[in-house]
N, C-alpha and C positions, 0 to 999 in steps of 0.2 A: 387530473391532478397528480402531482408527483408522489410516488409511493414511498420514497426514501429521502430523508433529510440528512444533512451532514453538517458538522461544525468543524472548521479547521482552526486549531489553536496552536500558535507559535509558543514555544516554551516560555518566552518572556511574558506573553500575555497571561498564560496559565498561572505563572507565579505571582501575578499582580504587579509586575514592574511596569513602569511607564514605557510606551513604545519608543524605539529609537527614532531619531529625526530622519526624515526621508532625504536621500541625496538629491541634489539639484538637477542632475541629468537622469534620463530614464535608465532604469536598471536592465541589464541584459537578462533575458529569461534563463533560469537555471535548467540544466539538462538532467532529467530524472530517469533513473533506471528502476522499473517496477517489477516486483515479483509477487504474484498472488498465490497464497496457499489455498488452492481451490477447495479441498474437502473441509477446511476449517472455516472459510468465509462464505463460499457460494452454496449455501444451504437454503432450501425453500423456506424454512421457518424464519430466516433472517430477512428475506425479501430484498437483498442487496443486489443491485444491478451493476454490471460492469461499467456502463456509461456514467453511473453516479460516482464510481471510484475515479474514473478518468476526469470527470468534471471537477471533482474536489481537488485533484492533483494540479489541474490547470491554474488554480489559485496560487500555487507555489512556483511552478515552472512548466517546462515543456517535456512531456513524456517522450523520450527517444527510444527506449528499449522497454518492452512490456511482455512479460511471460506469465502464463498461468500454468501452474503445476497441478495436474490432476492424476487421480489413480485410475486403474483399469476399469473401475465400475462407473466412471463418469458417463452420464447419458449422452447419446449422440447429439441431442438438441443443445446441450451445454457446450460441447466442443464446437458446434457450428456457431453458437453465439459468440464464443471467444474469437473465432476466426473472423466473423462478421464485424467485430469491433476493432479489427486490425491488430489483435494481440496474438502472440505465439503460444499455442497449446503444447504442453509437454506432458505426455502420458507415461506414467511409471507403474511398474508392478509393485504392489505392496505400499508401504509407508512413503509419504511424499516429503517428509522433513529433510532427509539427506539431500534430495535433489534441490529443494528450496535453498538449503545452505550452500550447495555448490554454485548455483546460479547467482546467489547473492555475493559470494566471494569473487566470482568472475567480474561482477559489476564494480565491486570495491576496487579492484585492480585495473579497471578500465578508466583511462585518463579522460575520456570523453564524457564521463558521467560525473556530475557534481553532487547529486542527491540520490541516496538509496531509499526507496520506498518499499516497505513490506506490508502487504495486506494479510494480516493474521491476528489471531487472538492469543497465540501460543507463546508463553514465557520461555520456551526452549530456544527462541531466536534472540534472546538478550545478548549472547556473545557476538552475534552478527552485527547488531546495532553498535556495540562497544568497539568492535574491530573497524567498522566503517568510520566512526568518529575519530578513532586513533589514526586513521589514514587521511584525515582532513575532509571527509565527506559529511554533508549534512544528512540527517535521517528523518524519515517519516514513517509512522506506523498508522495503519488504517485498520479499524476493527469495529466490533459491536459487542454489546452486552447481551446475554450473560457470558462471563468468562473472559472478558478482555483484560489481559494481564496488566495490572497496575505497574509492575516493574518495567514492562515494555514501554508503557506510556510515559513513565517518569524518565526513562533513559533517552527517548527520542527528542529531536529538535522540534518536530511538529507532530501533532496527534490529530487524526481525522476520525471522529467518532460517528459512525453511521447509525441512524435510527430509523427503524421501520415504523411508518405512520399509516400503515394500511395501503392498499393499492395493489398493483399488478406484480407479476413475477418478472425475473430478468434472466 
């Protein structure tokens, strides 16, 4: 049985507006750049698996760039799990927030990326979401409670709320 459930909400649905009409021809999948704030999201108590995040994002588009920012205390098993999922681990000494911001800015200015996805609960990244939107990028925030910033959720185009329903670790 799946340990983590998720719900993807497009801003329009969240606000209770009727969904837009579907185009008659199939839509090209959007190119997603993902940055995961490892110490903030990948905690044992949350039970969030990397594959669950990737599966949720596939509902919106195709993940083309995926990076997981971890601190120097990350266990070797977590680093191996990141690599095994095909994501790029970035290990930093100390606080990870600055590196998350740098990676996000690089993706914002990458013309091959249509959507910026941040997996974090931290309201400190609100300026990243706002900058991405001002540059014409769609935005996704992925997180979990407790502590999932309401401001971050309200600013993003899509919100993916992960919920631990018991089960294994990831």
